[in-house]
DOMARMAR-749689 format. One record per residue: residue in one letter; x, y, z of N, C-alpha, C, O, CB in turn. Coordinates in pm, whole numbers, plus 32768, in hexadecimal, padded with zeros to 4 digits. Atoms other than C-alpha are relative to their C-alpha. Glycine has a CB too. Layout:
AXYZXYZXYZXYZXYZ/...
! end
This chain:
M7FBA807E7F8975915C8A7EFA808280247FD480CF802C80347FDA7F397FEC/D7FA17FD1802576B25CFB7E26805F8079803380D8807D80487FD9800B7FA7/I7FC47F737FB176EB5E5C7EB380027FEA807B8056802680BD7FB380887FF3/A801780197F56768A5DE1801080907FB9802880DC7FD980857F647F82802C/L7F8380987FDC77A45CA88009808F80917FE780C580C1804B80027F2B7F39/G7F997F65802E78B25DF27F61801E80718059808480B480527FBD80577F8D/L7FC97F997FC6788D5EDF805E7FEB7FDC80697FC8803D80AC7FDF80787FE7/S80297FF37F5D784F5E5381B7807F7F96802380DA7F507FF67F3C7FC08039/D7F6E80647F9979145DB782BC7FA47F9180507FD27F1F804C8070807E80A3/R801A8041800278255D1983507F5A80317FED7F2B80A1800280437FC1804F/I80847FFA804476A25CAE82B97FA87FCF80897FE67F8980D97FF27F927F67/T808580307FDF75575C68837B7FC47FB67FA680027FC57F3D7FAF805F801A/V806B8036804C74585B9F82C67F92800780467FB47FFD80BD80117F817FD4/M804880037FB172FA5BB2834D7F927FAF7F697FAA7FAA7EF07FE9809D805F/C80248060808071D45ABF829C7F608010806E7F5F7FDC80DE80747F307FD8/D807280327FAD702E5AF8831D801B807980967FAF808780CF80187F328027/G7FE17FC77F9A70AF5BDF844580BC7FC5806F80F77FEA80D47F637FE48048/R7F8880517F9E71ED5B0A84C9804D80117FBA804D80237F4180047F6C802D/V7F5C8000802A73525B1684CE80267F4A7FB980297EE780018075802680BD/V7FA180A7804F73EA59B783BF805C7FF18025807B7F95807280307FE87F6F/A7F7F802D7FCC753159F983DA802C80927FF97FF080F87FD8805B7F857FA9/S7FBF7F897FDB761E5AEB842280AB7FDA7FEF80DB7F697FFD7FCD802D80A3/G7F6E8031802777995AFD83CD805A80707F83803C80DE7F567FE47F527FB3/T7F537FB6804778E35B8382FD7F897FE07F427F2C7F937F2C81027F4A802D/P805F8001808078425BAF817A801D7F497FC37FC27EFC7FA6804380987F72/E7FD680A2800A78FA5A3F81307FAD7FAE801D7F817F5B7FCE80657FD2804E/N807F80817FDA7801597C82027FA2804B7FEB7F8080197F807FEC7FB3809D/I80697FE3804D76F45A3381B07FF97FCA7F447FB07F757F118001809E8017/E80218045807D771F59FD804680337F787FEA80527F587F77802C804C7F98/N7FC680BA7FCB7797587980B17F897F96802A7F797F1F800F806E800180AC/N8054804B7F9B7661584681AC7F8C7FC17F947F5080157F517FBB80718089/P8055801D804C7570573E80DB7FA680367FF37F7880517F847FE67FB18005/L805D7FD18008745E57DA81807FE280857FEC7F7780B8800F7FDB7FDD8046/V800F7F5E801174955942811D7FEE80047F867FA4805F7F5F807480628027/R80028032806774BB58B87FD87FA17FCF7FBC7F8C7FDC7F44803D7FC48005/E80B180368039735658027FC87FB7805C7FD87F8680697F687F987FBE806B/I80597F8B7FA172A359378088800A808B7F467FAA80B67F078095805280E9/Y7FD57F9A804D734D5A3D7F6E7FF280267F647FC680847F22806A7FF98016/L7FC28011809773C859B87E207FD57F327FC680017EDB7F7B80EB802B8017/G80718076804B72BC58897E0080667F83800B80417F237FC67FC780257F37/T7FCA80A3800673D257547E4E804B801F805980618085809B80497FB17F7D/N7F8480197F5874D656BB7F46802C7FBD7FC1802F7F497FE97FE57FBD80AB/I7FBC80398043758A56617E2F80BD802D801981147FF57FD67FB6801A7F7C/
! end
């Protein structure tokens, strides 16, 4: 995830075939749903 955040201007995150978030790396990194899905936590 760190690589994608560092290389991208915009990121779209998908889960189970649907878009759950889209935005800047900062928005994605701080999105509670993305954190829960990919990191196992919403801290």
